[in-house]
C-alpha positions as CSV (number, residue, x, y, z in Angstrom):
1,X,-12.5,-38.7,40.0
2,X,-15.8,-37.7,42.1
3,X,-13.9,-36.7,44.9
4,X,-11.7,-33.9,42.4
5,X,-15.1,-32.6,40.9
6,X,-16.6,-32.3,44.5
7,X,-13.5,-30.1,45.5
8,X,-14.3,-28.2,42.2
9,X,-17.6,-27.3,42.5
10,X,-17.1,-26.4,46.2
11,X,-14.0,-24.1,45.0
12,X,-16.0,-22.3,42.2
13,X,-19.4,-22.2,44.5
14,X,-17.0,-20.0,46.8
15,X,-15.7,-17.7,44.3
16,X,-19.3,-17.0,43.4
17,X,-20.7,-16.2,46.5
18,X,-17.4,-14.1,47.5
19,X,-18.0,-12.4,44.5
20,X,-21.5,-11.3,44.8
21,X,-20.9,-10.5,48.5
22,X,-18.0,-7.5,47.3
23,X,-20.2,-6.4,44.8
24,X,-22.9,-6.0,47.2
25,X,-20.5,-4.4,49.6
26,X,-19.5,-1.9,46.7
27,X,-22.8,-0.6,45.9
28,X,-23.1,1.4,49.1
29,X,-19.9,3.2,48.8
30,X,-21.1,5.6,45.8
31,X,-21.0,9.3,46.0
32,X,-17.2,9.8,47.5
33,X,-16.2,12.0,44.6
34,X,-13.4,14.4,45.1
35,X,-11.2,17.0,43.8
36,X,-9.7,14.3,41.4
37,X,-12.7,14.3,39.2
38,X,-12.1,17.3,38.6
39,X,-8.2,16.9,37.3
40,X,-9.3,13.9,35.5
41,X,-12.2,16.0,33.4
42,X,-9.1,18.8,32.8
43,X,-6.6,16.0,31.5
44,X,-9.3,14.3,29.2
45,X,-9.7,17.7,27.6
46,X,-6.4,18.2,27.1
47,X,-6.4,14.5,25.6
48,X,-8.3,15.5,22.7
49,X,-6.9,18.8,22.3
50,X,-3.5,17.1,21.7
51,X,-4.5,14.4,19.8
52,X,-5.2,16.1,16.6
53,X,-2.0,18.0,16.9
54,X,1.5,17.0,16.2
55,X,3.0,17.4,19.6
56,X,4.0,14.0,20.5
57,X,5.7,14.4,24.1
58,X,2.9,16.7,25.3
59,X,0.3,14.1,24.1
60,X,2.0,11.0,25.6
61,X,2.6,12.8,29.0
62,X,-1.3,13.5,29.2
63,X,-2.3,10.4,28.4
64,X,0.3,8.6,31.1
65,X,-1.1,11.2,33.4
66,X,-5.2,10.5,32.6
67,X,-4.2,6.7,32.6
68,X,-2.8,6.6,35.8
69,X,-5.3,8.8,37.7
70,X,-8.1,6.9,35.8
71,X,-6.6,3.9,37.4
72,X,-6.3,5.2,40.9
73,X,-10.3,6.4,40.7
74,X,-11.3,2.8,40.3
75,X,-14.1,1.5,38.8
76,X,-15.8,4.8,38.0
77,X,-13.2,6.0,35.4
78,X,-13.0,2.6,34.1
79,X,-14.6,3.4,30.5
80,X,-12.2,6.7,30.1
81,X,-9.2,4.6,31.9
82,X,-9.4,2.6,28.5
83,X,-10.4,5.5,26.0
84,X,-7.2,7.1,27.3
85,X,-5.2,3.8,26.8
86,X,-6.5,3.2,23.2
87,X,-6.0,6.8,22.0
88,X,-2.3,6.2,23.2
89,X,-2.0,3.2,21.7
90,X,-3.7,4.3,18.2
91,X,-1.4,7.7,18.4
92,X,1.3,5.8,19.0
93,X,0.9,4.0,16.0
94,X,0.1,6.7,13.4
95,X,3.1,9.3,14.8
96,X,5.5,7.2,16.5
97,X,6.0,3.6,16.0
98,X,3.7,1.2,14.6
99,X,5.1,-1.5,16.2
100,X,4.8,0.3,19.8
101,X,1.2,0.8,18.5
102,X,0.5,-3.0,17.8
103,X,2.2,-3.5,21.1
104,X,0.0,-1.2,23.4
105,X,-3.3,-2.6,21.5
106,X,-1.8,-6.1,22.8
107,X,-1.2,-4.9,26.1
108,X,-4.7,-3.4,26.7
109,X,-6.6,-6.8,25.2
110,X,-4.4,-8.6,27.9
111,X,-5.2,-6.1,30.8
112,X,-9.0,-6.1,29.9
113,X,-8.8,-9.8,29.7
114,X,-7.4,-10.3,33.1
115,X,-9.6,-7.9,34.7
116,X,-12.7,-9.1,32.7
117,X,-13.7,-5.8,31.5
118,X,-16.2,-5.9,28.3
119,X,-15.3,-2.4,27.6
120,X,-11.6,-3.1,27.9
121,X,-12.3,-5.7,25.3
122,X,-14.3,-3.1,23.1
123,X,-11.4,-0.3,22.7
124,X,-8.5,-2.8,22.2
125,X,-10.8,-4.2,19.4
126,X,-11.5,-0.5,18.0
127,X,-7.7,0.4,18.2
128,X,-6.7,-2.7,16.7
129,X,-8.8,-1.9,14.1
130,X,-7.6,1.5,13.2
131,X,-4.2,0.4,12.8
132,X,-5.6,-2.4,10.4
133,X,-7.3,0.3,8.4
134,X,-3.7,2.4,8.4
135,X,-1.8,-1.2,7.3
136,X,-4.8,-1.5,4.5
137,X,-5.9,-4.6,5.7
138,X,-9.2,-2.8,5.0
139,X,-11.8,-6.1,5.2
140,X,-10.1,-7.1,8.3
141,X,-10.4,-3.6,10.0
142,X,-14.3,-3.7,8.7
143,X,-14.8,-6.9,10.6
144,X,-13.1,-5.7,13.5
145,X,-15.2,-2.5,13.5
146,X,-18.5,-3.8,12.9
147,X,-17.3,-6.3,16.1
148,X,-16.6,-3.3,17.8
149,X,-20.1,-1.0,16.8
150,X,-22.1,-4.6,17.4
151,X,-20.4,-4.8,21.1
152,X,-20.8,-1.6,22.3
153,X,-24.6,-1.4,21.3
154,X,-24.9,-4.7,23.0
155,X,-23.2,-3.8,26.6
156,X,-23.2,-0.2,26.3
157,X,-26.1,1.3,24.6
158,X,-26.0,4.5,26.3
159,X,-22.0,5.1,24.9
160,X,-21.4,6.5,21.4
161,X,-20.7,4.5,18.6
162,X,-19.1,7.4,16.7
163,X,-15.4,6.5,16.5
164,X,-15.7,2.9,14.8
165,X,-18.2,4.3,12.6
166,X,-15.8,6.9,11.6
167,X,-13.0,4.2,11.4
168,X,-15.2,2.4,8.9
169,X,-15.9,5.8,7.0
170,X,-12.0,6.2,6.6
171,X,-12.0,2.4,5.1
172,X,-14.3,3.6,2.6
173,X,-12.2,6.7,1.5
174,X,-9.2,4.4,1.1
175,X,-11.8,2.3,-1.2
176,X,-13.3,5.1,-2.9
177,X,-16.8,4.5,-2.3
178,X,-18.2,7.8,-1.4
179,X,-22.2,6.6,-1.1
180,X,-20.7,4.1,2.1
181,X,-18.6,7.3,3.4
182,X,-21.5,9.2,3.6
183,X,-23.6,6.8,5.6
184,X,-21.1,5.8,8.1
185,X,-20.6,9.4,8.5
186,X,-24.3,10.2,9.3
187,X,-24.5,6.8,11.6
188,X,-21.8,8.5,13.7
189,X,-23.6,11.7,14.1
190,X,-27.1,10.2,14.9
191,X,-25.2,8.0,18.1
192,X,-26.2,9.2,21.4
193,X,-23.7,11.6,23.3
194,X,-21.4,12.7,20.1
195,X,-18.8,14.6,21.6
196,X,-17.7,17.5,19.7
197,X,-14.2,16.3,18.0
198,X,-16.3,13.4,16.4
199,X,-18.8,15.7,15.1
200,X,-16.3,17.7,13.3
201,X,-14.8,14.5,12.0
202,X,-18.1,13.7,10.7
203,X,-18.6,16.3,8.6
204,X,-14.7,16.0,7.5
205,X,-15.7,12.7,5.8
206,X,-18.5,14.3,4.6
207,X,-16.5,16.9,2.7
208,X,-14.1,14.0,1.7
209,X,-17.3,12.2,0.0
210,X,-18.5,15.0,-1.5
211,X,-15.3,16.0,-3.3
212,X,-16.0,12.4,-5.6
213,X,-16.7,13.9,-9.3
214,X,-20.3,11.9,-8.3
215,X,-20.9,15.6,-6.1
216,X,-21.6,18.8,-7.2
217,X,-19.5,21.9,-6.2
218,X,-22.4,23.2,-4.6
219,X,-22.8,19.9,-2.5
220,X,-19.1,20.4,-1.2
221,X,-19.5,23.7,-0.2
222,X,-22.5,23.4,1.9
223,X,-20.7,20.4,4.0
224,X,-18.0,22.6,4.0
225,X,-19.7,25.7,5.4
226,X,-21.0,23.5,8.1
227,X,-17.7,21.8,8.9
228,X,-16.1,25.5,9.2
229,X,-19.0,26.0,12.1
230,X,-18.0,23.2,13.9
231,X,-13.9,23.9,13.6
232,X,-14.8,27.4,15.2
233,X,-17.2,25.7,17.9
234,X,-14.2,23.1,18.2
235,X,-11.4,25.8,18.6
236,X,-8.9,23.9,16.5
237,X,-8.8,22.0,13.5
238,X,-8.7,17.6,13.3
239,X,-5.6,16.0,11.6
240,X,-7.6,16.2,7.9
241,X,-8.0,19.9,7.8
242,X,-5.3,20.5,5.6
243,X,-6.8,17.6,3.2
244,X,-10.4,18.8,3.3
245,X,-8.8,22.2,2.3
246,X,-6.7,20.7,-0.6
247,X,-10.2,19.6,-1.8
248,X,-12.0,22.6,-1.3
249,X,-9.3,23.9,-4.0
250,X,-9.6,21.4,-6.1
251,X,-13.4,21.3,-6.1
252,X,-13.4,25.0,-7.0
253,X,-11.1,24.7,-9.7
254,X,-8.0,26.6,-7.4
255,X,-5.4,24.0,-8.8
256,X,-1.9,26.1,-8.1
257,X,-3.8,26.5,-4.6
258,X,-4.4,22.9,-4.3
259,X,-0.7,22.0,-5.2
260,X,0.8,24.2,-2.6
261,X,-1.8,23.1,0.1
262,X,-0.5,19.6,-0.9
263,X,2.9,20.4,-0.6
264,X,2.6,21.4,3.1
265,X,0.5,17.8,4.4
266,X,2.2,16.0,6.6
267,X,1.7,12.5,5.5
268,X,3.9,11.5,3.1
269,X,1.4,9.0,1.1
270,X,-1.4,11.6,1.1
271,X,1.3,14.5,0.1
272,X,2.7,12.6,-2.6
273,X,-0.7,11.5,-3.7
274,X,-2.3,14.5,-3.7
275,X,0.1,16.4,-5.5
276,X,0.5,14.3,-8.3
277,X,-3.5,14.8,-8.9
278,X,-2.7,18.9,-8.4
279,X,0.0,18.5,-11.3
280,X,-2.5,16.0,-13.5
281,X,-5.0,19.0,-13.1
282,X,-2.8,21.5,-13.7
283,X,-1.9,19.8,-16.9
284,X,1.9,18.9,-15.9
285,X,1.8,15.1,-16.4
286,X,5.6,14.7,-16.2
287,X,5.1,15.4,-12.5
288,X,2.1,14.0,-12.1
289,X,4.2,10.9,-13.2
290,X,7.0,11.2,-11.2
291,X,5.0,11.8,-7.5
292,X,2.6,9.4,-8.7
293,X,5.7,6.7,-9.1
294,X,6.9,7.8,-5.5
295,X,3.6,7.9,-3.6
296,X,3.2,3.8,-4.7
297,X,7.5,3.4,-3.9
298,X,6.4,5.0,-0.2
299,X,3.1,3.1,0.4
300,X,5.1,-0.1,-0.3
301,X,8.0,0.9,2.1
302,X,6.2,1.8,5.4
303,X,4.0,-1.3,5.9
304,X,7.0,-4.0,6.7
305,X,5.9,-7.1,6.5
306,X,6.9,-8.0,10.7
307,X,4.2,-5.4,11.5
308,X,1.2,-7.0,9.2
309,X,2.2,-10.1,10.5
310,X,1.8,-8.7,13.9
311,X,-1.6,-7.2,13.0
312,X,-2.9,-10.4,12.1
313,X,-1.8,-12.2,14.8
314,X,-3.3,-9.5,17.4
315,X,-6.5,-9.5,15.0
316,X,-7.1,-13.4,15.8
317,X,-6.3,-13.0,19.3
318,X,-8.7,-10.4,20.3
319,X,-11.5,-12.3,18.1
320,X,-10.8,-15.6,20.5
321,X,-10.6,-13.3,23.5
322,X,-13.9,-12.2,23.0
323,X,-15.8,-15.0,22.1
324,X,-14.4,-16.7,25.3
325,X,-15.5,-13.2,27.6
326,X,-18.9,-13.3,26.1
327,X,-19.0,-17.1,27.0
328,X,-17.9,-17.3,30.6
329,X,-19.4,-14.1,31.8
330,X,-23.1,-14.9,32.4
331,X,-24.9,-12.5,34.4
332,X,-26.9,-13.2,37.2
333,X,-29.8,-11.2,37.2
334,X,-31.4,-12.6,41.1
335,X,-29.7,-13.7,43.9
336,X,-32.0,-17.0,44.4
337,X,-30.1,-18.5,41.2
338,X,-26.7,-18.8,42.8
339,X,-26.7,-22.2,43.1
340,X,-27.7,-22.6,39.1
341,X,-25.2,-20.3,38.6
342,X,-22.5,-21.8,40.2
343,X,-23.4,-25.4,38.4
344,X,-23.3,-23.8,35.2
345,X,-19.8,-22.4,36.0
346,X,-18.7,-25.6,36.9
347,X,-20.3,-27.5,33.8
348,X,-18.7,-24.7,31.4
349,X,-15.3,-25.1,33.0
350,X,-15.7,-28.9,32.7
351,X,-16.7,-28.8,29.1
352,X,-13.5,-26.3,28.7
353,X,-11.2,-28.7,30.0
354,X,-12.8,-31.4,28.0
355,X,-12.7,-29.1,25.0
356,X,-9.1,-28.1,25.6
357,X,-8.0,-32.2,26.2
358,X,-9.6,-33.2,23.1
359,X,-8.4,-29.9,21.3
360,X,-4.5,-30.9,22.1
361,X,-5.0,-34.0,20.8
362,X,-6.5,-33.1,17.7
363,X,-3.7,-30.4,17.5
364,X,-1.1,-33.3,18.5
365,X,-2.8,-35.1,15.5
366,X,-2.3,-32.4,13.2
367,X,1.7,-31.9,14.0
368,X,2.2,-35.6,13.4
369,X,0.0,-34.8,9.9
370,X,2.2,-31.9,9.4
371,X,5.3,-33.8,9.5
372,X,4.0,-36.3,7.5
373,X,3.2,-33.7,4.9
374,X,6.7,-32.3,5.0
375,X,8.0,-34.5,1.9
376,X,4.4,-33.3,-0.1
377,X,5.2,-29.4,0.4
378,X,8.7,-29.7,-0.6
379,X,7.6,-31.4,-3.7
380,X,4.6,-28.9,-4.6
381,X,7.6,-26.1,-4.1
382,X,9.4,-27.8,-6.7
383,X,6.6,-28.0,-8.8
384,X,5.8,-24.7,-8.0
385,X,9.4,-23.7,-8.9
386,X,9.4,-25.9,-12.2
387,X,6.4,-24.0,-13.3
388,X,7.9,-20.5,-12.8
389,X,10.8,-21.5,-14.9
390,X,8.2,-22.5,-17.6
391,X,6.6,-19.4,-17.6
392,X,9.8,-17.6,-17.7
393,X,10.4,-19.5,-21.3
394,X,6.9,-18.8,-22.6
395,X,7.7,-15.0,-21.6
396,X,10.7,-15.0,-23.3
397,X,9.6,-16.8,-26.3
398,X,7.3,-13.5,-26.7
399,X,10.2,-11.4,-27.6
400,X,12.6,-12.0,-30.6
401,X,15.9,-13.9,-29.6
402,X,17.3,-14.7,-32.5
403,X,20.0,-12.9,-33.6
404,X,20.9,-12.0,-36.4
405,X,17.6,-10.9,-36.3
406,X,17.6,-10.4,-40.2
407,X,20.5,-12.7,-41.8
408,X,19.6,-11.8,-45.4
409,X,19.7,-8.0,-44.7
410,X,23.1,-6.8,-44.4
411,X,22.0,-3.2,-44.1
412,X,20.5,-4.0,-40.7
413,X,22.8,-4.3,-37.9
414,X,20.6,-5.0,-34.8
415,X,20.9,-7.1,-31.4
416,X,19.0,-7.4,-27.9
417,X,19.1,-9.0,-24.7
418,X,16.8,-9.0,-21.6
419,X,17.4,-10.1,-17.9
420,X,14.3,-10.4,-15.4
421,X,14.8,-9.7,-11.9
422,X,12.6,-12.4,-10.6
423,X,11.8,-15.7,-12.5
424,X,9.5,-13.8,-14.8
425,X,9.4,-10.1,-15.6
426,X,7.9,-6.7,-16.8
427,X,10.7,-5.5,-19.3
428,X,9.8,-5.9,-23.4
429,X,11.1,-5.3,-26.4
430,X,9.6,-6.0,-29.9
431,X,10.9,-5.5,-33.7
432,X,9.4,-6.5,-37.0
433,X,10.2,-5.5,-40.9
434,X,7.0,-3.9,-42.7
435,X,7.6,-2.5,-46.2
436,X,11.1,-1.5,-46.1
437,X,10.5,-0.3,-42.6
438,X,11.9,-1.4,-39.3
439,X,9.2,-1.0,-36.3
440,X,10.8,-1.3,-32.6
441,X,9.5,-0.4,-29.1
442,X,11.3,-0.8,-25.7
443,X,9.2,-0.9,-22.5
444,X,9.3,-1.2,-18.9
445,X,5.8,-2.3,-17.0
446,X,5.8,-0.7,-13.3
447,X,6.2,-3.3,-10.7
448,X,7.9,-6.8,-10.8
449,X,7.1,-10.6,-10.9
450,X,3.7,-11.9,-12.3
451,X,1.6,-9.3,-12.2
452,X,4.2,-7.1,-14.2
453,X,5.0,-10.0,-16.6
454,X,1.3,-10.2,-17.8
455,X,1.1,-6.7,-18.3
456,X,4.1,-7.4,-20.4
457,X,2.7,-9.7,-22.7
458,X,-0.3,-7.5,-22.8
459,X,1.5,-4.7,-24.2
460,X,3.6,-6.6,-26.4
461,X,0.6,-8.2,-28.2
462,X,-0.9,-4.3,-28.5
463,X,2.1,-2.8,-29.8
464,X,2.7,-5.5,-33.0
465,X,-1.0,-5.2,-33.6
466,X,-1.5,-1.5,-33.9
467,X,1.9,-1.1,-35.3
468,X,1.3,-3.3,-38.1
469,X,-1.6,-1.1,-39.2
470,X,1.1,1.3,-40.4
471,X,0.4,4.1,-38.0
472,X,3.2,6.7,-36.5
473,X,4.9,5.9,-33.3
474,X,2.9,8.8,-31.9
475,X,-0.5,7.3,-32.9
476,X,0.7,4.0,-31.6
477,X,1.9,5.2,-28.2
478,X,-1.8,7.2,-27.9
479,X,-3.6,4.0,-29.6
480,X,-2.0,1.7,-26.8
481,X,-2.6,4.3,-23.8
482,X,-6.5,4.3,-24.6
483,X,-6.7,0.7,-24.6
484,X,-4.6,0.2,-21.4
485,X,-6.3,3.1,-19.3
486,X,-9.2,1.5,-19.2
487,X,-10.2,0.1,-15.8
488,X,-6.8,0.1,-15.0
489,X,-7.8,0.1,-10.8
490,X,-4.6,-0.1,-9.9
491,X,-2.6,2.1,-11.5
492,X,-0.3,0.0,-13.7
493,X,1.9,1.8,-16.3
494,X,4.1,1.2,-19.0
495,X,7.2,3.5,-20.2
496,X,7.7,3.0,-23.5
497,X,10.1,4.0,-26.5
498,X,8.8,3.4,-29.8
499,X,10.5,4.1,-33.2
500,X,10.1,3.4,-37.3
501,X,13.3,3.5,-39.2
502,X,12.9,4.0,-43.2
503,X,16.0,1.8,-44.1
504,X,15.9,3.5,-47.8
505,X,16.4,6.7,-46.1
506,X,17.7,6.3,-43.0
507,X,14.9,8.7,-41.5
508,X,13.6,7.8,-37.8
509,X,10.2,8.4,-36.1
510,X,9.9,8.3,-32.7
511,X,7.8,8.8,-29.5
512,X,9.2,8.7,-25.9
513,X,6.2,7.6,-23.4
514,X,8.1,8.3,-20.5
515,X,10.7,6.3,-20.8
516,X,14.7,6.9,-20.3
517,X,15.7,8.9,-23.4
518,X,17.8,6.9,-25.6
519,X,21.9,7.0,-26.1
520,X,22.7,8.2,-30.3
521,X,25.7,6.9,-31.3
522,X,26.6,9.7,-34.3
523,X,29.2,8.6,-36.4
524,X,31.3,11.6,-37.7
525,X,32.2,11.2,-41.3
526,X,35.4,13.1,-41.2
527,X,36.9,12.0,-38.0
528,X,35.3,8.3,-38.5
529,X,34.1,8.1,-35.0
530,X,31.1,7.7,-33.1
531,X,30.6,10.2,-30.5
532,X,27.4,9.0,-27.9
533,X,25.2,11.2,-26.3
534,X,21.6,11.3,-24.7
535,X,18.8,11.6,-27.4
536,X,16.8,15.2,-26.7
537,X,13.5,13.8,-26.9
538,X,9.8,14.8,-25.5
539,X,9.3,13.0,-22.1
540,X,5.4,12.6,-22.5
541,X,3.8,10.1,-20.1
542,X,3.6,6.6,-19.5
543,X,1.3,4.4,-21.1
544,X,-1.9,3.7,-19.1
545,X,-2.3,6.0,-16.7
546,X,-4.7,9.3,-18.2
547,X,-6.8,8.3,-21.1
548,X,-7.5,11.0,-24.0
549,X,-3.6,11.9,-23.6
550,X,-2.4,12.9,-27.2
551,X,1.7,12.1,-27.1
552,X,3.9,14.2,-29.3
553,X,6.7,12.2,-31.3
554,X,10.0,13.5,-33.0
555,X,12.6,12.5,-36.0
556,X,16.1,12.1,-36.9
557,X,16.2,12.8,-40.5
558,X,19.1,10.4,-41.4
559,X,20.7,7.7,-39.1
560,X,22.6,5.7,-41.4
561,X,26.0,4.5,-40.3
562,X,25.1,5.9,-36.6
563,X,24.2,3.8,-33.6
564,X,20.8,3.8,-31.4
565,X,21.0,2.4,-27.5
566,X,17.5,1.7,-26.2
567,X,17.4,0.5,-22.6
568,X,15.3,0.5,-19.5
569,X,16.3,1.8,-15.9
570,X,17.6,-1.5,-14.6
571,X,20.7,-0.5,-16.3
572,X,21.5,3.0,-15.2
573,X,20.2,2.1,-11.9
574,X,22.0,-1.2,-10.8
575,X,23.4,-1.2,-7.8
576,X,26.4,-2.7,-6.1
577,X,27.0,-4.2,-2.3
578,X,27.3,-0.3,-1.5
579,X,24.4,0.4,-2.7
580,X,25.8,2.7,-5.7
581,X,24.3,3.2,-8.7
582,X,25.3,2.3,-12.1
583,X,24.4,5.8,-13.4
584,X,23.9,7.7,-16.8
585,X,27.4,9.2,-16.7
586,X,29.4,5.7,-16.5
587,X,27.0,4.1,-19.1
588,X,27.8,6.8,-21.5
589,X,31.9,6.2,-20.5
590,X,31.3,2.3,-21.3
591,X,29.7,3.2,-24.8
592,X,32.4,6.0,-25.6
593,X,35.5,3.8,-24.8
594,X,34.0,0.8,-26.2
595,X,36.3,-0.7,-29.5
596,X,35.2,-3.4,-31.1
597,X,38.0,-6.3,-32.2
598,X,37.3,-8.3,-35.3
599,X,38.7,-11.8,-34.3
600,X,38.5,-14.5,-37.2
601,X,36.9,-16.8,-34.8
602,X,34.2,-14.6,-33.0
603,X,33.1,-12.3,-35.0
604,X,30.3,-9.9,-33.6
605,X,28.3,-6.9,-35.1
606,X,28.5,-3.5,-33.8
607,X,25.4,-3.7,-31.8
608,X,26.1,-7.1,-30.4
609,X,29.5,-6.3,-29.4
610,X,27.8,-3.0,-27.4
611,X,25.5,-4.7,-25.7
612,X,28.3,-7.2,-24.4
613,X,30.8,-4.5,-23.2
614,X,27.7,-3.1,-21.4
615,X,26.7,-6.5,-19.6
616,X,30.7,-7.0,-18.9
617,X,30.4,-3.2,-16.9
618,X,27.3,-4.3,-14.8
619,X,28.6,-7.6,-13.9
620,X,32.1,-5.7,-12.7
621,X,30.3,-3.1,-10.9
622,X,27.7,-4.8,-9.1
623,X,30.0,-7.6,-8.1
624,X,27.4,-10.5,-7.3
625,X,24.9,-8.0,-5.7
626,X,21.5,-9.3,-5.7
627,X,20.0,-7.7,-9.2
628,X,17.0,-5.0,-8.1
629,X,15.2,-4.8,-11.3
630,X,14.8,-6.0,-14.6
631,X,17.5,-5.1,-17.1
632,X,16.7,-4.8,-21.2
633,X,19.4,-3.2,-23.6
634,X,18.3,-2.9,-27.6
635,X,20.7,-1.3,-30.0
636,X,20.3,-0.7,-33.6
637,X,22.0,0.6,-36.8
638,X,21.5,0.3,-40.3
639,X,23.7,0.8,-43.5
């Protein structure tokens, strides 16, 4: 053991001496500037010019050439080498392929670790933080940007940390914290040697912060004018130029112009979000709702689970490497400390092996423990499944499930069915009698699963509480909207059809809140046939999105003898294995072609029969395909 330690000590000491000798030789070789420096400077200028454009092929070619030129130039161009490589990774992530961008960031990290480069570790940390921010991992991105800033201030005080400060500003834009956006932008401007592109970006974020309602139009316009000066000085705009112009139009009340600008934004998420806001400002709430819904669907689709997992793994790996690098890279201030430094390195290496040995033993113990815990994990999963089943039973108990609903009233024919896509869901219906008036509603909460089920429970209880006050449908909708819009930071909304039937006269009052138009089966007395067609209703907006919206209702004079079929989009949007939708035409055809057999053993009401016929048609169409959305049907007719 002693001989092995002696050999290891000699090897470490030899390596340290060789490194110091090479460093001394290299220090006398400065001043060999060549014509290659001019080419590198030109490539760097072209890189920043194409970085703000959509010329992907040109940018990738320029950065490939710049990376290779810096590699050949050696240590003198180390910082630009890593800057170019990290810019290529971020550009690839944002404009080419997210997985490819994360892989490039990981390659930068590995290369920097192998070549013992602190600046390389800084740039890989910054690149990953930028990608985490785009994936909306804001807490992770904020941590990585902070690490990058601290690392740069510690090791490279002459280098500008404007880029990570601007990355932090973008996070706070997404979190809607304008005061922190302004703080980060101003810190970026205060950094040493800030390039023109970063100054322009800093004023971009200042404009975005001032677009918030907390600040006046004059504040925004002054910042916008300062940004315009920098844009002219730069010779071209940055990637957020169109967005800033959108905010300029919105802040100055030019909403139609803002809508035109929003429609030209290349980012799908920003385009849909800003078009929704512009339509809302113009008072077109239906279009605002449609673009809001498309924005939420688009945002959920672009960040796949695989890319998010890669982001988490690379972030953890870079954190560990950064810590190891700081621990093992001790600077020698004087040559007379050679022996002490060698001993310190030897002891650190020995400690590392000891640490690794005991860590390995701990990992093996944890692995054995994990195997032992497998049975407990399985039991826990079964318990969770059981609790979800109980939650489903509780949720289903909140809607009426007993039919006939009013066995002592022969003048009411009512039936309903609800089928959640998961253990719990967001569809709802409710009904009750109050002074010979039948109150009912059918609704669909945005999203699925437990969050939707909680909103469903709130909506059902609110409807029953407000409706029992005897308000008309449009007033019920307005009161529900005013309550559910308060503190609705996640923009959860409910589409709902609310109706009240006077059982004495057959008069129907209704209000449609962004819901699918119901199907009205009108009984033609002269032909004894029922003609089904969609009811022409005012669509309004969903409940919960915009406070102070005034809902508009409608009415039918007499629906006695006719049928009203209300449903959620889980019916018409049900998909088969070919991803074809059931559709409204097929739904109408099922209703029109339904004939009710009155057998002696299993008699059904007309409403019950129509819903069962629709269920059979849906089952035959989807043919066992997985249900993608909650499904609810409600049918009522009176005599």
